C-alpha positions in Angstrom: 19.3 -22.2 -20.0 20.4 -19.5 -18.1 20.9 -19.7 -14.2 19.8 -16.5 -12.3 20.5 -15.9 -8.3 17.4 -14.6 -6.4 18.2 -11.0 -6.6 18.2 -11.4 -10.2 14.9 -13.1 -10.4 13.4 -10.5 -8.0 14.9 -7.5 -10.3 13.4 -8.8 -13.6 10.2 -10.4 -12.5 9.2 -7.7 -10.2 8.8 -10.0 -7.2 10.3 -9.2 -4.0 12.8 -12.0 -2.9 10.8 -12.7 0.4 7.7 -13.6 -2.0 10.2 -15.9 -3.9 11.4 -17.5 -0.8 7.5 -18.0 -0.1 6.5 -19.6 -3.2 9.3 -21.6 -3.0 8.3 -22.8 0.4 4.6 -23.4 -0.9 5.9 -25.1 -4.1 5.0 -22.8 -6.3 8.6 -22.5 -7.7 11.8 -24.7 -7.1 15.3 -23.5 -7.0 17.9 -25.2 -8.7 20.7 -24.9 -5.8 22.8 -22.2 -4.3 25.7 -20.1 -4.8 26.8 -19.2 -1.2 23.8 -18.1 0.7 22.0 -17.1 -2.3 19.0 -19.5 -4.2 19.7 -20.4 -7.9 16.8 -20.4 -10.2 16.8 -21.4 -14.0 15.4 -18.7 -16.4 11.9 -20.7 -16.6 11.3 -19.5 -13.4 10.1 -16.0 -14.9 7.6 -17.9 -16.9 6.2 -19.5 -14.0 6.1 -16.0 -12.1 4.4 -14.9 -14.9 1.8 -17.8 -14.8 1.5 -16.9 -10.9 0.8 -13.4 -11.4 -2.0 -14.2 -14.2 -3.6 -16.6 -11.8 -3.8 -14.0 -9.2 -5.0 -11.3 -11.3 -7.9 -13.8 -12.5 -8.6 -14.2 -8.7 -7.2 -17.6 -8.2 -5.6 -18.4 -4.8 -2.4 -19.5 -4.5 -3.7 -23.2 -3.5 -5.6 -23.1 -6.7 -2.6 -21.9 -8.8 -0.2 -24.9 -7.1 -2.9 -27.0 -8.7 -2.4 -26.1 -11.9 1.4 -27.3 -11.7 2.1 -31.0 -12.1 4.5 -32.4 -9.5 7.0 -32.2 -12.4 6.4 -28.9 -13.1 4.6 -28.9 -16.1 1.5 -26.8 -16.8 -1.9 -29.0 -16.1 -4.7 -26.4 -16.3 -8.3 -27.4 -15.3 -10.2 -26.3 -18.0 -13.4 -26.6 -15.9 -11.7 -24.6 -13.2 -11.1 -21.9 -15.8 -14.7 -21.9 -16.8 -16.0 -22.0 -13.3 -13.5 -18.6 -12.6 -14.7 -16.9 -15.7 -18.4 -17.6 -14.2 -17.5 -16.2 -10.9 -16.0 -13.1 -12.6 -18.9 -12.4 -14.8 -20.9 -12.4 -11.7 -18.7 -10.0 -10.0 -18.6 -7.8 -13.4 -22.3 -8.0 -13.3 -22.1 -6.6 -9.3 -19.7 -3.8 -10.1 -21.6 -2.8 -12.8 -24.6 -2.4 -11.0 -22.8 -0.8 -8.3 -21.3 2.0 -10.5 -24.5 2.7 -12.0 -26.2 3.2 -8.5 -23.3 5.1 -7.6 -23.5 7.4 -10.8 -27.5 7.8 -10.2 -26.6 8.6 -6.5 -24.5 11.3 -7.5 -26.6 13.0 -9.9 -30.0 12.2 -8.1 -32.5 15.0 -7.8 -34.0 13.6 -4.6 -33.9 16.0 -1.7 -31.9 13.2 0.3 -30.5 9.8 -0.7 -32.8 8.0 1.6 -35.8 9.8 -0.5 -34.7 8.2 -3.4 -36.4 4.7 -4.5 -33.5 3.9 -6.6 -30.8 4.4 -4.1 -33.0 2.3 -1.3 -33.3 -0.4 -3.8 -29.7 -0.6 -4.2 -29.2 -0.2 -0.3 -31.6 -3.1 0.2 -29.8 -5.3 -2.6 -26.3 -4.5 -1.1 -27.5 -5.9 2.5 -28.7 -9.4 1.1 -26.3 -12.2 1.2 -26.8 -14.8 -0.9 -24.2 -17.8 -1.8 -22.9 -15.8 -4.9 -21.6 -12.9 -2.7 -21.0 -15.0 0.5 -17.1 -14.9 -0.4 -17.3 -11.1 -0.9 -15.8 -10.4 2.9 -17.4 -10.0 6.4 -20.6 -8.0 6.6 -20.9 -5.9 9.6 -23.4 -6.5 12.4 -26.0 -3.8 10.8 -25.9 -5.6 7.5 -26.8 -8.9 9.4 -29.4 -7.4 11.4 -31.2 -5.7 8.4 -31.1 -9.1 6.7 -32.5 -10.5 9.9 -35.4 -8.1 10.0 -36.6 -8.9 6.4 -37.2 -12.6 6.7 
């Protein structure tokens, strides 16, 4: 086992030292001690940082990622949580595919204006709907809320 200082970990992982300190504060990684004012880590932290990056890329929050590590630092991934995230990604892929196809259609649509295109108007209506599956997509503007209220 090799001991690395925080600068070496930052350089080898591509994770800024400030983020490493934050991850340590959150309990995602742990230093093994200090050399002067610099935190020291065993080289296993690089694999753990890769797991954190993979989790974030898959859309897991830091809290969800933290739950994947047992108190002793062993990996304990909840397979049901992975399956649920995969389902969520499937829904997101479907939604993004529909948006992509709609944008391609809108770019090439022969209608005089986009508002005269029935397909564009259908996409516009769908974009304004708020369902349990897309409630976490981010805040809606007031115009989206009003558009939704008028339909009900």
